[in-house]
Biopython code that builds the backbone (N, CA, C, O; Angstrom):
import numpy as np
from Bio.PDB.StructureBuilder import StructureBuilder

atoms = [
    (1, "MET", "N", (112.181, 132.106, 159.306)),
    (1, "MET", "CA", (113.566, 131.702, 159.228)),
    (1, "MET", "C", (114.322, 132.715, 158.380)),
    (1, "MET", "O", (113.898, 133.066, 157.279)),
    (2, "ALA", "N", (115.436, 133.173, 158.907)),
    (2, "ALA", "CA", (116.220, 134.193, 158.210)),
    (2, "ALA", "C", (117.128, 133.562, 157.166)),
    (2, "ALA", "O", (117.702, 132.493, 157.377)),
    (3, "ASP", "N", (117.244, 134.245, 156.044)),
    (3, "ASP", "CA", (118.167, 133.795, 155.010)),
    (3, "ASP", "C", (119.581, 134.198, 155.398)),
    (3, "ASP", "O", (119.799, 135.245, 156.008)),
    (4, "LEU", "N", (120.525, 133.361, 155.040)),
    (4, "LEU", "CA", (121.926, 133.683, 155.282)),
    (4, "LEU", "C", (122.478, 134.436, 154.089)),
    (4, "LEU", "O", (122.225, 134.082, 152.937)),
    (5, "SER", "N", (123.229, 135.471, 154.379)),
    (5, "SER", "CA", (123.881, 136.195, 153.290)),
    (5, "SER", "C", (125.126, 135.422, 152.868)),
    (5, "SER", "O", (125.604, 134.553, 153.597)),
    (6, "LEU", "N", (125.633, 135.739, 151.714)),
    (6, "LEU", "CA", (126.868, 135.121, 151.240)),
    (6, "LEU", "C", (127.999, 135.403, 152.224)),
    (6, "LEU", "O", (128.858, 134.552, 152.455)),
    (7, "GLU", "N", (127.992, 136.586, 152.790)),
    (7, "GLU", "CA", (129.001, 136.958, 153.786)),
    (7, "GLU", "C", (128.894, 136.074, 155.031)),
    (7, "GLU", "O", (129.909, 135.632, 155.570)),
    (8, "ASP", "N", (127.664, 135.817, 155.485)),
    (8, "ASP", "CA", (127.452, 134.932, 156.643)),
    (8, "ASP", "C", (127.979, 133.530, 156.362)),
    (8, "ASP", "O", (128.651, 132.930, 157.201)),
    (9, "ILE", "N", (127.674, 133.021, 155.191)),
    (9, "ILE", "CA", (128.100, 131.672, 154.807)),
    (9, "ILE", "C", (129.619, 131.593, 154.754)),
    (9, "ILE", "O", (130.210, 130.640, 155.263)),
    (10, "GLN", "N", (130.250, 132.583, 154.144)),
    (10, "GLN", "CA", (131.710, 132.591, 154.045)),
    (10, "GLN", "C", (132.358, 132.677, 155.431)),
    (10, "GLN", "O", (133.378, 132.035, 155.683)),
    (11, "LYS", "N", (131.771, 133.460, 156.312)),
    (11, "LYS", "CA", (132.292, 133.595, 157.671)),
    (11, "LYS", "C", (132.204, 132.259, 158.420)),
    (11, "LYS", "O", (133.146, 131.867, 159.109)),
    (12, "ILE", "N", (131.088, 131.577, 158.284)),
    (12, "ILE", "CA", (130.905, 130.273, 158.931)),
    (12, "ILE", "C", (131.917, 129.269, 158.379)),
    (12, "ILE", "O", (132.533, 128.522, 159.139)),
    (13, "LYS", "N", (132.087, 129.252, 157.060)),
    (13, "LYS", "CA", (133.036, 128.324, 156.436)),
    (13, "LYS", "C", (134.468, 128.588, 156.888)),
    (13, "LYS", "O", (135.264, 127.656, 157.005)),
    (14, "LYS", "N", (134.795, 129.836, 157.139)),
    (14, "LYS", "CA", (136.150, 130.200, 157.550)),
    (14, "LYS", "C", (136.378, 129.932, 159.036)),
    (14, "LYS", "O", (137.413, 129.383, 159.413)),
    (15, "GLU", "N", (135.430, 130.311, 159.874)),
    (15, "GLU", "CA", (135.635, 130.261, 161.322)),
    (15, "GLU", "C", (135.394, 128.897, 161.951)),
    (15, "GLU", "O", (136.039, 128.559, 162.944)),
    (16, "THR", "N", (134.485, 128.110, 161.401)),
    (16, "THR", "CA", (134.139, 126.825, 162.017)),
    (16, "THR", "C", (135.326, 125.864, 162.089)),
    (16, "THR", "O", (135.578, 125.318, 163.163)),
    (17, "PRO", "N", (136.068, 125.629, 161.000)),
    (17, "PRO", "CA", (137.213, 124.720, 161.112)),
    (17, "PRO", "C", (138.268, 125.207, 162.114)),
    (17, "PRO", "O", (138.911, 124.399, 162.784)),
    (18, "ILE", "N", (138.440, 126.511, 162.210)),
    (18, "ILE", "CA", (139.414, 127.067, 163.155)),
    (18, "ILE", "C", (138.958, 126.818, 164.589)),
    (18, "ILE", "O", (139.766, 126.455, 165.443)),
    (19, "ARG", "N", (137.684, 127.010, 164.853)),
    (19, "ARG", "CA", (137.136, 126.783, 166.197)),
    (19, "ARG", "C", (137.231, 125.303, 166.584)),
    (19, "ARG", "O", (137.610, 124.974, 167.709)),
    (20, "ILE", "N", (136.888, 124.421, 165.654)),
    (20, "ILE", "CA", (136.962, 122.982, 165.914)),
    (20, "ILE", "C", (138.412, 122.572, 166.164)),
    (20, "ILE", "O", (138.693, 121.818, 167.096)),
    (21, "ALA", "N", (139.324, 123.063, 165.340)),
    (21, "ALA", "CA", (140.747, 122.744, 165.496)),
    (21, "ALA", "C", (141.247, 123.166, 166.877)),
    (21, "ALA", "O", (141.955, 122.417, 167.551)),
    (22, "LYS", "N", (140.871, 124.363, 167.280)),
    (22, "LYS", "CA", (141.280, 124.881, 168.592)),
    (22, "LYS", "C", (140.726, 124.011, 169.715)),
    (22, "LYS", "O", (141.432, 123.697, 170.674)),
    (23, "ASN", "N", (139.473, 123.629, 169.591)),
    (23, "ASN", "CA", (138.848, 122.800, 170.629)),
    (23, "ASN", "C", (139.510, 121.429, 170.730)),
    (23, "ASN", "O", (139.738, 120.932, 171.833)),
    (24, "ILE", "N", (139.819, 120.821, 169.600)),
    (24, "ILE", "CA", (140.491, 119.517, 169.611)),
    (24, "ILE", "C", (141.838, 119.636, 170.315)),
    (24, "ILE", "O", (142.162, 118.836, 171.192)),
    (25, "ARG", "N", (142.605, 120.622, 169.931)),
    (25, "ARG", "CA", (143.930, 120.821, 170.518)),
    (25, "ARG", "C", (143.840, 121.072, 172.020)),
    (25, "ARG", "O", (144.603, 120.493, 172.794)),
    (26, "GLU", "N", (142.915, 121.929, 172.433)),
    (26, "GLU", "CA", (142.773, 122.247, 173.856)),
    (26, "GLU", "C", (142.392, 121.014, 174.673)),
    (26, "GLU", "O", (142.952, 120.783, 175.744)),
    (27, "VAL", "N", (141.452, 120.231, 174.178)),
    (27, "VAL", "CA", (141.030, 119.034, 174.905)),
    (27, "VAL", "C", (142.167, 118.010, 174.941)),
    (27, "VAL", "O", (142.428, 117.400, 175.977)),
    (28, "ARG", "N", (142.835, 117.829, 173.809)),
    (28, "ARG", "CA", (143.953, 116.881, 173.750)),
    (28, "ARG", "C", (145.024, 117.253, 174.769)),
    (28, "ARG", "O", (145.516, 116.399, 175.505)),
    (29, "GLU", "N", (145.376, 118.523, 174.804)),
    (29, "GLU", "CA", (146.409, 118.977, 175.737)),
    (29, "GLU", "C", (145.938, 118.854, 177.186)),
    (29, "GLU", "O", (146.719, 118.481, 178.061)),
    (30, "ALA", "N", (144.675, 119.162, 177.441)),
    (30, "ALA", "CA", (144.127, 119.041, 178.801)),
    (30, "ALA", "C", (144.143, 117.589, 179.276)),
    (30, "ALA", "O", (144.272, 117.317, 180.470)),
    (31, "LYS", "N", (144.013, 116.665, 178.332)),
    (31, "LYS", "CA", (144.034, 115.233, 178.663)),
    (31, "LYS", "C", (145.476, 114.708, 178.753)),
    (31, "LYS", "O", (145.697, 113.545, 179.090)),
    (32, "GLY", "N", (146.439, 115.562, 178.454)),
    (32, "GLY", "CA", (147.838, 115.169, 178.533)),
    (32, "GLY", "C", (148.300, 114.261, 177.416)),
    (32, "GLY", "O", (149.238, 113.484, 177.592)),
    (33, "LEU", "N", (147.646, 114.351, 176.262)),
    (33, "LEU", "CA", (147.995, 113.503, 175.126)),
    (33, "LEU", "C", (148.840, 114.273, 174.118)),
    (33, "LEU", "O", (148.618, 115.461, 173.885)),
    (34, "THR", "N", (149.798, 113.591, 173.529)),
    (34, "THR", "CA", (150.551, 114.171, 172.422)),
    (34, "THR", "C", (149.756, 113.958, 171.140)),
    (34, "THR", "O", (148.798, 113.186, 171.109)),
    (35, "GLN", "N", (150.166, 114.651, 170.091)),
    (35, "GLN", "CA", (149.523, 114.426, 168.797)),
    (35, "GLN", "C", (149.710, 112.982, 168.355)),
    (35, "GLN", "O", (148.797, 112.387, 167.784)),
    (36, "ILE", "N", (150.864, 112.424, 168.608)),
    (36, "ILE", "CA", (151.130, 111.035, 168.217)),
    (36, "ILE", "C", (150.192, 110.084, 168.957)),
    (36, "ILE", "O", (149.635, 109.166, 168.355)),
    (37, "GLU", "N", (150.018, 110.301, 170.250)),
    (37, "GLU", "CA", (149.143, 109.425, 171.040)),
    (37, "GLU", "C", (147.699, 109.494, 170.551)),
    (37, "GLU", "O", (147.046, 108.462, 170.395)),
    (38, "LEU", "N", (147.197, 110.708, 170.307)),
    (38, "LEU", "CA", (145.828, 110.838, 169.830)),
    (38, "LEU", "C", (145.703, 110.273, 168.415)),
    (38, "LEU", "O", (144.717, 109.607, 168.097)),
    (39, "ALA", "N", (146.679, 110.530, 167.585)),
    (39, "ALA", "CA", (146.645, 109.998, 166.219)),
    (39, "ALA", "C", (146.553, 108.473, 166.249)),
    (39, "ALA", "O", (145.792, 107.880, 165.484)),
    (40, "ASN", "N", (147.317, 107.847, 167.121)),
    (40, "ASN", "CA", (147.265, 106.385, 167.242)),
    (40, "ASN", "C", (145.882, 105.919, 167.699)),
    (40, "ASN", "O", (145.378, 104.905, 167.216)),
    (41, "LYS", "N", (145.273, 106.650, 168.620)),
    (41, "LYS", "CA", (143.949, 106.281, 169.126)),
    (41, "LYS", "C", (142.875, 106.360, 168.037)),
    (41, "LYS", "O", (141.915, 105.589, 168.049)),
    (42, "ILE", "N", (143.041, 107.289, 167.102)),
    (42, "ILE", "CA", (142.012, 107.484, 166.077)),
    (42, "ILE", "C", (142.363, 106.800, 164.754)),
    (42, "ILE", "O", (141.633, 106.926, 163.770)),
    (43, "GLY", "N", (143.470, 106.084, 164.739)),
    (43, "GLY", "CA", (143.844, 105.353, 163.531)),
    (43, "GLY", "C", (144.345, 106.236, 162.404)),
    (43, "GLY", "O", (144.148, 105.927, 161.228)),
    (44, "SER", "N", (144.989, 107.330, 162.760)),
    (44, "SER", "CA", (145.552, 108.250, 161.768)),
    (44, "SER", "C", (147.014, 108.488, 162.104)),
    (44, "SER", "O", (147.517, 108.030, 163.130)),
    (45, "ASP", "N", (147.686, 109.213, 161.218)),
    (45, "ASP", "CA", (149.066, 109.552, 161.541)),
    (45, "ASP", "C", (149.121, 110.952, 162.153)),
    (45, "ASP", "O", (148.169, 111.724, 162.045)),
    (46, "ARG", "N", (150.234, 111.265, 162.788)),
    (46, "ARG", "CA", (150.389, 112.541, 163.471)),
    (46, "ARG", "C", (150.274, 113.716, 162.505)),
    (46, "ARG", "O", (149.735, 114.766, 162.857)),
    (47, "GLN", "N", (150.774, 113.538, 161.309)),
    (47, "GLN", "CA", (150.740, 114.620, 160.336)),
    (47, "GLN", "C", (149.300, 115.017, 159.981)),
    (47, "GLN", "O", (148.997, 116.201, 159.833)),
    (48, "TYR", "N", (148.429, 114.033, 159.847)),
    (48, "TYR", "CA", (147.028, 114.322, 159.555)),
    (48, "TYR", "C", (146.378, 115.037, 160.742)),
    (48, "TYR", "O", (145.625, 115.993, 160.557)),
    (49, "LEU", "N", (146.670, 114.571, 161.962)),
    (49, "LEU", "CA", (146.118, 115.231, 163.145)),
    (49, "LEU", "C", (146.633, 116.660, 163.248)),
    (49, "LEU", "O", (145.883, 117.569, 163.607)),
    (50, "TYR", "N", (147.913, 116.861, 162.935)),
    (50, "TYR", "CA", (148.464, 118.216, 162.935)),
    (50, "TYR", "C", (147.670, 119.103, 161.976)),
    (50, "TYR", "O", (147.333, 120.239, 162.312)),
    (51, "LYS", "N", (147.372, 118.586, 160.788)),
    (51, "LYS", "CA", (146.626, 119.364, 159.799)),
    (51, "LYS", "C", (145.219, 119.685, 160.290)),
    (51, "LYS", "O", (144.698, 120.767, 160.021)),
    (52, "ILE", "N", (144.608, 118.753, 161.006)),
    (52, "ILE", "CA", (143.282, 119.013, 161.579)),
    (52, "ILE", "C", (143.392, 120.122, 162.621)),
    (52, "ILE", "O", (142.611, 121.073, 162.604)),
    (53, "GLU", "N", (144.364, 120.000, 163.531)),
    (53, "GLU", "CA", (144.519, 120.988, 164.608)),
    (53, "GLU", "C", (144.957, 122.354, 164.092)),
    (53, "GLU", "O", (144.731, 123.370, 164.750)),
    (54, "ALA", "N", (145.574, 122.381, 162.935)),
    (54, "ALA", "CA", (145.997, 123.647, 162.339)),
    (54, "ALA", "C", (144.934, 124.191, 161.374)),
    (54, "ALA", "O", (145.143, 125.218, 160.728)),
    (55, "ALA", "N", (143.803, 123.499, 161.283)),
    (55, "ALA", "CA", (142.702, 123.878, 160.390)),
    (55, "ALA", "C", (143.154, 123.946, 158.929)),
    (55, "ALA", "O", (142.651, 124.752, 158.147)),
    (56, "LYS", "N", (144.105, 123.089, 158.581)),
    (56, "LYS", "CA", (144.580, 123.023, 157.195)),
    (56, "LYS", "C", (143.736, 122.063, 156.366)),
    (56, "LYS", "O", (143.726, 122.146, 155.138)),
    (57, "VAL", "N", (143.028, 121.152, 157.033)),
    (57, "VAL", "CA", (142.095, 120.243, 156.366)),
    (57, "VAL", "C", (140.775, 120.275, 157.121)),
    (57, "VAL", "O", (140.737, 120.524, 158.326)),
    (58, "SER", "N", (139.715, 120.023, 156.404)),
    (58, "SER", "CA", (138.406, 119.920, 157.049)),
    (58, "SER", "C", (138.239, 118.497, 157.549)),
    (58, "SER", "O", (138.652, 117.541, 156.891)),
    (59, "VAL", "N", (137.640, 118.369, 158.700)),
    (59, "VAL", "CA", (137.427, 117.061, 159.295)),
    (59, "VAL", "C", (135.973, 116.654, 159.060)),
    (59, "VAL", "O", (135.059, 117.467, 159.203)),
    (60, "THR", "N", (135.773, 115.393, 158.698)),
    (60, "THR", "CA", (134.407, 114.916, 158.479)),
    (60, "THR", "C", (133.707, 114.745, 159.829)),
    (60, "THR", "O", (134.359, 114.678, 160.871)),
    (61, "ILE", "N", (132.401, 114.676, 159.798)),
    (61, "ILE", "CA", (131.632, 114.446, 161.022)),
    (61, "ILE", "C", (132.025, 113.100, 161.632)),
    (61, "ILE", "O", (132.155, 112.982, 162.851)),
    (62, "ALA", "N", (132.212, 112.094, 160.788)),
    (62, "ALA", "CA", (132.585, 110.774, 161.296)),
    (62, "ALA", "C", (133.931, 110.823, 162.005)),
    (62, "ALA", "O", (134.073, 110.272, 163.096)),
    (63, "LYS", "N", (134.917, 111.473, 161.405)),
    (63, "LYS", "CA", (136.243, 111.572, 162.023)),
    (63, "LYS", "C", (136.163, 112.405, 163.299)),
    (63, "LYS", "O", (136.838, 112.103, 164.283)),
    (64, "LEU", "N", (135.346, 113.444, 163.285)),
    (64, "LEU", "CA", (135.177, 114.266, 164.482)),
    (64, "LEU", "C", (134.561, 113.443, 165.612)),
    (64, "LEU", "O", (134.945, 113.596, 166.772)),
    (65, "ALA", "N", (133.614, 112.578, 165.280)),
    (65, "ALA", "CA", (133.009, 111.699, 166.289)),
    (65, "ALA", "C", (134.039, 110.719, 166.841)),
    (65, "ALA", "O", (134.029, 110.418, 168.035)),
    (66, "ILE", "N", (134.920, 110.225, 165.991)),
    (66, "ILE", "CA", (135.985, 109.314, 166.426)),
    (66, "ILE", "C", (136.943, 110.049, 167.367)),
    (66, "ILE", "O", (137.340, 109.510, 168.400)),
    (67, "ILE", "N", (137.307, 111.269, 167.006)),
    (67, "ILE", "CA", (138.193, 112.066, 167.856)),
    (67, "ILE", "C", (137.533, 112.329, 169.202)),
    (67, "ILE", "O", (138.180, 112.206, 170.242)),
    (68, "ALA", "N", (136.255, 112.690, 169.193)),
    (68, "ALA", "CA", (135.526, 112.944, 170.442)),
    (68, "ALA", "C", (135.534, 111.698, 171.329)),
    (68, "ALA", "O", (135.770, 111.790, 172.534)),
    (69, "LYS", "N", (135.278, 110.542, 170.735)),
    (69, "LYS", "CA", (135.275, 109.284, 171.500)),
    (69, "LYS", "C", (136.658, 109.003, 172.076)),
    (69, "LYS", "O", (136.779, 108.604, 173.234)),
    (70, "ALA", "N", (137.696, 109.208, 171.279)),
    (70, "ALA", "CA", (139.075, 108.973, 171.739)),
    (70, "ALA", "C", (139.449, 109.914, 172.881)),
    (70, "ALA", "O", (140.222, 109.550, 173.768)),
    (71, "LEU", "N", (138.896, 111.126, 172.853)),
    (71, "LEU", "CA", (139.185, 112.110, 173.901)),
    (71, "LEU", "C", (138.199, 112.007, 175.076)),
    (71, "LEU", "O", (138.328, 112.719, 176.071)),
    (72, "ASP", "N", (137.219, 111.113, 174.943)),
    (72, "ASP", "CA", (136.212, 110.917, 175.980)),
    (72, "ASP", "C", (135.443, 112.203, 176.275)),
    (72, "ASP", "O", (135.229, 112.570, 177.430)),
    (73, "VAL", "N", (135.037, 112.871, 175.203)),
    (73, "VAL", "CA", (134.185, 114.064, 175.303)),
    (73, "VAL", "C", (133.052, 113.918, 174.308)),
    (73, "VAL", "O", (133.081, 113.036, 173.450)),
    (74, "SER", "N", (132.055, 114.781, 174.420)),
    (74, "SER", "CA", (130.946, 114.724, 173.466)),
    (74, "SER", "C", (131.351, 115.454, 172.180)),
    (74, "SER", "O", (132.246, 116.299, 172.174)),
    (75, "LEU", "N", (130.672, 115.103, 171.116)),
    (75, "LEU", "CA", (130.872, 115.787, 169.845)),
    (75, "LEU", "C", (130.617, 117.277, 170.015)),
    (75, "LEU", "O", (131.309, 118.109, 169.428)),
    (76, "LYS", "N", (129.637, 117.597, 170.807)),
    (76, "LYS", "CA", (129.286, 118.990, 171.085)),
    (76, "LYS", "C", (130.462, 119.764, 171.672)),
    (76, "LYS", "O", (130.646, 120.944, 171.373)),
    (77, "ASP", "N", (131.263, 119.091, 172.513)),
    (77, "ASP", "CA", (132.415, 119.753, 173.126)),
    (77, "ASP", "C", (133.455, 120.197, 172.097)),
    (77, "ASP", "O", (134.186, 121.162, 172.324)),
    (78, "LEU", "N", (133.517, 119.505, 170.989)),
    (78, "LEU", "CA", (134.510, 119.849, 169.970)),
    (78, "LEU", "C", (133.989, 120.881, 168.979)),
    (78, "LEU", "O", (134.766, 121.598, 168.348)),
    (79, "VAL", "N", (132.685, 120.948, 168.850)),
    (79, "VAL", "CA", (132.089, 121.896, 167.915)),
    (79, "VAL", "C", (131.817, 123.207, 168.627)),
    (79, "VAL", "O", (131.313, 124.149, 168.015)),
]
sb = StructureBuilder()
sb.init_structure("model")
sb.init_model(0)
sb.init_chain("A")
sb.init_seg("    ")
for serial, (resi, resn, name, xyz) in enumerate(atoms, 1):
    if name == "N":
        sb.init_residue(resn, " ", resi, " ")
    sb.init_atom(name, np.array(xyz, "f"), 0.0, 1.0, " ", f" {name:<3s}", serial, name[0])
structure = sb.get_structure()
């Protein structure tokens, strides 16, 4: 098993939330949902969903699973 360098870890920490945010937004738009509609489905407000989609906040695994269920996709599809 290879050790991760500090650079690798920092890159993962930076890129992963951006990739997840992009995937959530793309799936939401493909499903024809507004941020308000998806926010209502997941029990959050639009502002929080905006922050998730803009990668301004990190999303927990539990919240990501809720979003996946609301979008009718697998967790894997969002990651």
